[in-house]
TIKOL-792231 format. One line per field, with one value per residue (C-alpha): residue number from 1; x, y, z; residue in three letters. Coordinates in Angstrom, 2 decimals, decimal comma, padded with zeros to 5 digits. Layout:
<nodes>
i: c(NUM_...) .
x: c(X_...) .
y: c(Y_...) .
z: c(Z_...) .
aa: c(ALA_...) .
</nodes>
This chain:
<nodes>
i: c(1_2_3_4_5_6_7_8_9_10_11_12_13_14_15_16_17_18_19_20_21_22_23_24_25_26_27_28_29_30_31_32_33_34_35_36_37_38_39_40_41_42_43_44_45_46_47_48_49_50_51_52_53_54_55_56_57_58_59_60_61_62_63_64_65_66_67_68_69_70_71_72_73_74_75_76_77_78_79_80_81_82_83_84_85_86_87_88_89_90_91_92_93_94_95_96_97_98_99_100_101_102_103_104_105_106_107_108_109_110_111_112_113_114_115_116_117_118_119_120_121_122_123_124_125_126_127_128_129_130_131_132_133_134_135_136_137_138_139_140_141_142_143_144_145_146_147_148_149_150_151_152_153_154_155_156_157_158_159_160_161_162_163_164_165_166_167_168_169_170_171_172_173_174_175_176_177_178_179_180_181_182_183_184_185_186_187_188_189_190_191_192_193_194_195_196_197_198_199_200_201_202_203_204_205_206_207_208_209_210_211_212_213_214_215_216_217_218_219_220_221_222_223_224_225_226_227_228_229_230_231_232_233_234_235_236_237_238_239_240_241_242_243_244_245_246_247_248_249_250_251_252_253_254_255_256_257_258_259_260_261_262_263_264_265_266_267_268_269_270_271_272_273_274_275_276_277_278_279_280_281_282_283_284_285_286_287_288_289_290_291_292_293_294_295_296_297_298_299) .
x: c(-011,51_-010,24_-010,23_-009,80_-008,97_-010,61_-010,36_016,31_017,71_021,14_022,81_025,49_029,56_030,85_033,50_033,36_034,85_034,42_032,26_032,35_033,81_030,45_031,82_032,30_029,65_031,08_029,84_026,97_029,62_028,73_029,69_032,70_031,78_027,97_027,58_028,89_026,51_027,18_026,56_028,06_026,06_026,63_024,77_022,77_024,38_024,10_027,46_029,23_031,84_035,49_036,29_033,62_031,08_027,49_027,35_025,36_022,05_018,78_017,45_016,66_013,31_012,60_013,42_011,12_008,39_009,02_008,76_005,80_006,58_004,71_005,40_008,59_006,89_006,04_009,86_011,15_009,61_009,90_013,64_013,60_011,99_015,06_012,70_014,54_018,13_020,72_021,91_022,52_022,96_020,24_019,78_019,91_018,78_016,29_019,18_021,65_022,27_021,95_021,70_019,41_017,86_019,70_019,83_017,32_014,78_012,25_010,99_013,18_011,82_014,05_013,23_011,97_013,47_010,81_008,17_006,45_004,00_000,19_-002,97_-006,73_-009,60_-011,42_-015,35_-014,72_-018,21_-019,29_-018,52_-014,95_-011,61_-008,78_-006,03_-004,30_-005,35_-008,13_-006,80_-011,19_-011,48_-013,73_-013,55_-011,06_-010,98_-008,84_-011,45_-013,12_-010,17_-009,02_-011,67_-011,68_-008,24_-006,87_-005,04_-001,39_-001,51_000,83_001,08_-001,33_-001,25_-004,57_-003,88_-005,20_-007,93_-011,34_-013,37_-015,65_-019,25_-017,62_-017,22_-016,51_-012,93_-010,04_-006,99_-004,48_-001,04_001,78_003,93_005,12_006,34_003,48_001,49_003,27_003,19_-000,84_-001,28_000,88_-000,88_001,87_000,93_-002,96_-004,16_-008,30_-010,49_-014,55_-017,37_-020,58_-022,39_-025,93_-027,40_-030,21_-030,53_-031,02_-028,20_-027,14_-025,14_-023,87_-023,32_-021,71_-019,69_-017,81_-015,91_-013,51_-011,76_-010,88_-012,63_-010,95_-013,04_-012,62_-008,28_-007,84_-008,07_-009,19_-008,34_-010,06_-013,46_-015,00_-018,85_-021,90_-025,93_-026,42_-030,17_-032,76_-035,82_-037,34_-034,49_-032,71_-029,81_-026,86_-024,22_-020,73_-017,44_-013,65_-010,39_-006,53_-006,31_-008,56_-007,29_-009,07_-012,90_-012,78_-016,15_-017,95_-015,90_-017,18_-020,65_-021,35_-020,06_-022,88_-025,12_-025,11_-026,49_-024,55_-026,45_-024,19_-020,57_-018,78_-015,84_-016,32_-013,13_-009,40_-007,57_-008,82_-009,42_-013,30_-015,83_-018,12_-020,02_-017,33_-019,70_-019,83_-016,56_-015,27_-011,89_-011,08_-006,80_-006,37_-004,17_-000,71_-000,41_-003,02_-000,21_002,09_000,92_000,50_002,84_004,59_002,21_002,94_006,49_005,68_003,53) .
y: c(-011,51_-013,62_-013,66_-016,87_-016,82_-017,46_-018,27_-010,68_-012,50_-011,89_-013,98_-015,56_-014,40_-015,06_-013,80_-011,28_-012,97_-012,48_-010,08_-006,18_-003,58_-002,21_001,75_002,46_005,89_008,20_007,38_009,97_012,30_015,63_018,20_020,00_020,52_018,66_016,63_012,60_009,57_006,35_004,74_004,60_006,61_004,71_004,72_001,82_-000,19_-003,77_-004,80_-006,79_-004,64_-005,04_-008,02_-009,39_-009,46_-008,21_-004,51_-003,28_-001,51_-000,97_001,73_005,02_005,42_001,26_002,61_005,34_003,49_000,62_003,62_005,11_008,15_006,90_004,86_004,82_005,87_009,10_008,91_008,91_012,16_014,18_013,46_015,14_017,96_018,28_017,17_014,65_014,77_012,64_015,20_018,29_017,03_016,61_013,59_013,54_009,86_007,07_005,00_006,31_002,77_003,16_-000,03_002,77_005,35_007,16_011,09_011,17_013,93_014,32_018,07_019,08_016,50_013,36_010,18_007,63_003,84_000,76_000,07_-003,25_-003,73_-002,60_-003,30_-002,45_-002,00_000,78_000,83_004,09_006,13_006,88_011,07_010,83_010,94_008,65_011,17_013,45_016,75_017,68_020,80_021,28_021,37_018,37_015,70_013,26_009,01_010,86_013,54_010,22_008,30_011,00_010,05_006,46_005,75_003,94_006,97_005,06_004,65_005,76_007,80_004,79_005,30_003,35_000,35_001,07_003,54_003,54_006,63_009,16_007,50_003,97_002,32_-000,14_-002,09_-000,11_-001,25_001,30_-000,11_002,46_-000,55_001,28_-002,22_-004,05_-001,16_-001,85_-005,49_-005,47_-003,55_-004,61_-006,63_-009,55_-010,46_-011,41_-009,99_-010,69_-007,88_-008,66_-005,91_-005,22_-003,65_-002,05_-001,89_-000,71_-002,02_-004,87_-008,31_-011,64_-014,08_-015,29_-011,64_-011,48_-014,53_-013,24_-010,89_-013,71_-012,97_-010,03_-006,20_-003,31_-000,42_002,91_001,36_000,12_-003,56_-004,73_-007,99_-011,01_-010,55_-012,91_-011,55_-013,40_-012,75_-012,31_-011,18_-009,65_-007,12_-005,92_-004,20_-003,31_-005,59_-006,84_-007,87_-009,41_-008,77_-010,31_-008,77_-008,53_-005,44_-002,20_-000,11_003,57_003,26_-000,14_-001,84_001,59_001,58_-002,24_-002,33_001,73_-000,21_-002,73_-000,84_-000,69_002,43_001,90_003,28_002,01_000,22_-001,93_-003,14_-006,27_-007,95_-007,68_-010,82_-012,38_-009,66_-008,92_-006,12_-008,28_-005,73_-003,71_-000,94_002,14_004,71_001,91_001,08_-001,93_-003,53_-007,03_-008,96_-008,79_-012,95_-012,35_-009,85_-011,75_-015,08_-012,88_-011,23_-014,57_-016,09_-013,06_-013,50_-016,98_-015,17) .
z: c(016,78_014,42_010,28_009,32_005,34_002,54_-000,03_-002,09_-000,74_000,11_-002,71_-002,77_-003,46_-006,76_-008,50_-011,14_-014,07_-017,31_-016,50_-017,31_-014,33_-012,56_-012,00_-009,03_-007,23_-005,13_-001,48_000,02_001,75_004,61_004,11_005,97_009,50_009,77_012,65_012,03_012,04_013,84_010,47_007,10_004,30_000,87_-002,52_-002,95_-005,95_-007,14_-007,37_-004,79_-002,63_-002,93_-001,05_-002,28_000,33_-000,14_000,97_004,19_004,51_003,46_001,13_003,40_000,96_002,06_006,05_006,04_004,42_007,26_009,72_009,10_007,82_004,54_001,32_-000,78_-003,74_-001,73_000,72_-002,72_-003,64_-000,17_-001,10_-004,84_-002,54_-000,13_002,57_004,42_006,04_008,18_010,32_008,94_005,07_002,87_001,55_-003,07_-003,47_-002,40_-002,59_000,22_002,37_005,43_008,59_011,13_010,99_013,79_012,46_009,72_010,22_007,58_007,50_011,16_013,24_013,83_012,84_016,24_015,92_013,79_014,99_014,43_012,04_013,12_010,25_011,38_009,61_008,61_007,42_005,53_005,67_001,72_001,37_002,68_000,71_000,37_001,74_004,04_002,94_000,27_-001,27_-001,61_002,04_001,71_004,43_004,41_006,04_008,95_009,66_011,21_012,04_014,39_017,49_015,53_015,98_019,32_022,13_021,19_017,35_015,43_012,35_009,79_005,37_003,36_002,18_-001,58_-001,72_-002,04_-004,40_-002,85_-002,83_-002,00_001,01_003,19_003,84_004,03_005,63_007,74_008,52_010,00_007,57_003,99_003,09_004,29_002,29_-000,83_-000,98_000,15_-002,96_-005,91_-008,37_-008,58_-005,12_-006,47_-003,36_-003,80_-002,98_-002,65_-003,48_-003,64_-005,59_-005,95_-009,43_-011,61_-014,81_-016,42_-016,62_-016,76_-015,33_-018,24_-018,85_-015,75_-016,05_-019,49_-017,05_-016,39_-019,19_-018,64_-020,83_-022,51_-022,36_-023,74_-024,21_-020,54_-020,01_-017,18_-016,36_-014,81_-012,25_-010,76_-010,43_-009,59_-009,26_-005,61_-005,53_-008,06_-007,71_-010,91_-012,34_-009,11_-008,81_-005,98_-007,70_-006,03_-007,66_-007,18_-008,34_-007,57_-009,50_-008,19_-011,14_-010,75_-010,47_-011,63_-010,76_-011,58_-014,84_-015,80_-014,93_-016,23_-019,56_-018,76_-019,07_-014,76_-012,47_-009,88_-006,80_-003,28_-003,63_-000,71_-000,47_002,64_002,06_001,04_000,89_004,40_006,52_006,34_007,26_008,73_011,39_011,81_012,20_009,74_010,35_013,49_013,36_015,10_015,19_013,58_016,21_015,73_015,86_012,34_010,93_011,11_009,73_006,36_005,83_006,36_003,53_001,49_001,05_-000,73_-003,22) .
aa: c(MET_THR_PHE_PRO_PRO_LYS_ASN_ARG_THR_GLY_ARG_PRO_SER_ARG_PRO_ASN_ALA_GLY_ARG_PRO_ALA_VAL_PRO_GLU_LYS_LYS_PRO_PHE_VAL_MET_ARG_SER_GLY_ALA_PRO_ARG_THR_SER_GLN_PRO_VAL_VAL_ALA_ALA_LYS_ARG_ALA_LEU_ALA_ALA_ASP_GLY_SER_GLU_ARG_GLU_GLY_ASP_ARG_ILE_ALA_LYS_LEU_LEU_ALA_ARG_ALA_GLY_ILE_ALA_SER_ARG_ARG_GLU_VAL_GLU_ARG_MET_ILE_GLU_ASP_GLY_ARG_VAL_LYS_ILE_GLY_ASP_GLU_VAL_VAL_THR_THR_PRO_ALA_THR_LEU_LEU_THR_SER_LEU_ARG_GLY_VAL_SER_VAL_ASP_GLY_LYS_MET_VAL_GLY_PRO_ILE_ALA_ALA_PRO_ARG_LEU_PHE_ARG_PHE_HIS_LYS_PRO_ALA_GLY_LEU_ILE_THR_ALA_GLU_ARG_ASP_PRO_THR_GLY_ARG_PRO_THR_ILE_TYR_THR_ALA_LEU_ARG_ASN_ALA_MET_PRO_LYS_ASP_THR_PRO_ARG_VAL_MET_PRO_VAL_GLY_ARG_LEU_ASP_VAL_ASN_THR_GLU_GLY_LEU_LEU_LEU_MET_THR_ASN_ASP_GLY_GLU_LEU_LYS_ARG_ALA_LEU_GLU_LEU_PRO_SER_THR_GLY_ILE_PRO_ARG_THR_TYR_ARG_ALA_ARG_THR_PHE_GLY_ASP_ILE_THR_GLN_SER_ARG_LEU_GLU_GLU_LEU_MET_GLU_GLY_ILE_GLU_ILE_ASP_GLY_VAL_ARG_TYR_GLY_SER_ILE_ASN_ALA_ASN_LEU_GLU_ARG_SER_ALA_GLY_ARG_ASN_LYS_TRP_ILE_GLU_MET_THR_LEU_THR_GLU_GLY_LYS_ASN_ARG_GLU_ILE_ARG_ARG_VAL_LEU_GLU_HIS_LEU_GLY_LEU_GLU_VAL_SER_ARG_LEU_LEU_ARG_ILE_THR_TYR_GLY_PRO_PHE_GLU_LEU_ALA_ASP_LEU_GLN_ARG_GLY_SER_VAL_GLU_GLU_ILE_PRO_GLN_VAL_VAL_VAL_GLU_ARG_PHE_ARG_LYS_THR_LEU_LYS_THR_LEU) .
</nodes>
């Protein structure tokens, strides 16, 4: 099934003459007697190496996110909590540079190699929390995913969130970097929703949302809203935005005097909910994922 779209690099070495000297940071060193790893572990910094070449490796937080352990921000919290180790040494900074994840463990479990990015469409039903677990015991998306996902699926994370009462398209991925790129407002990826509302509204009033709106001190960016159909005071409204602040659609519509009885996300970027059944999952073909990742680099 295809999904047609809708509508630091390494910098060259240069001399540091004329610039103030950058103080050296001490490298991350294993405790005496700790097992040795097969890779160098150093503190990440922007300065070049002594010979003027680029320092090698990526931040451990980035690598763990790519490996699907968690998002980069969540990995940073894991490191703060002392849950990440290299050999027997606890990692103390997410800026630690590594060339691979050999010898790295999280919560005592060794991290496997970085797998190819995978992306899934999930039709989230209303009533599920977009979280791995809920302190109050409410069912989460993983309750439904447990039976819907293919057996060989690695750990996956949701791209963005849908609140408990919102249904529709929720993308799931095993790659933390892909997740982050899809969520960043700076990439400007559009998300489209359909809202069933009750109340009075005109198309001209909805078009004012293109200029953005401020509600209770919170500024919401441009929203493309269109009145799809109306039966008395019952209306379906389609809304496309690129920011996706918490409960943005509901807050905006309620500010306009409308009651929202149903909210459904139907697209996220070029990916569509289409006819995917509620509670079902479908993997997006790898060739489509790779093509989409290339477009992200240009955004």
